N, C-alpha and C positions, 0 to 999 in steps of 0.2 A: 729210642732204644726199647726194645721190646721187654716188658714184665719181668719174662723167662730169663733174658739176659741178667738185669738185675737182681733178682733171686740169687742167680746162679754165682755172681759176682759175690753176694755177702755170704753165702753159702761158703765160700772159698774162704774169705776173709775171716770167717768164725773160725776157719780150720787155720788161722796163722798164713794165709797165703798174702806176703808182702806186696805182691804186683796188684792182686785185687784189691787192697786195701788203697794202696797209693790210686788207681783206676777212681774207686769210689769218691776217694777225698778231691780228683779232681773234677770229676762231675760235679761237686756241691761245694767248691771252692770258690764259685762268686757269691753264692748266699754267705759262706763264710768271710770273703773279705768285706761285704756288706754289712755286714754284724761285728766287723773290725774298727768302724770308723767311729770314734769318741770325738762329740761338738766339732763335726764336718771334717774332722783329720784322721787317716788310718794310721794306727796303731798296729805297729809290729810285735810288740809284747802281746797283745791282745789276739791278734792274728794267729800266734803261736799256743797260746793256750786254748784256743777255741781249736784250733785243729788237733792237739791233743785229746782233749774232752770229748771231739768226735771220733776221734779215733776208738777211744774207750767205749763211747757208746755202739759204735760198729759191732765191736766185738758182744757186747749185751744185748744187743737188740732183738725183741723174738716179735717173729711176722705175725701175725693176724689177720692181715689183709695187705694185698700188693698195694694197694691206692694209699695204706697209710704214707706210704713213700713216694709214689707217682705222681701224687698231686703237689708236690714241691718244684718240680721241674718239669719245664715242657718238652 
């Protein structure tokens, strides 16, 4: 995924584009899933709360450097 594409997705998401928000959520879903495990078991309530918080953060995120985001996925 190119830095330009990710930046365009975030710009669209911050303008309220639901498809862009969904795409970003799909990109980061493995990380959210991993952080939804409590004591070795998946917690669906935690996953849902993390997804809601992540969407909120997408809308508030300010780019200072594209590497702020791209370092979290390969």
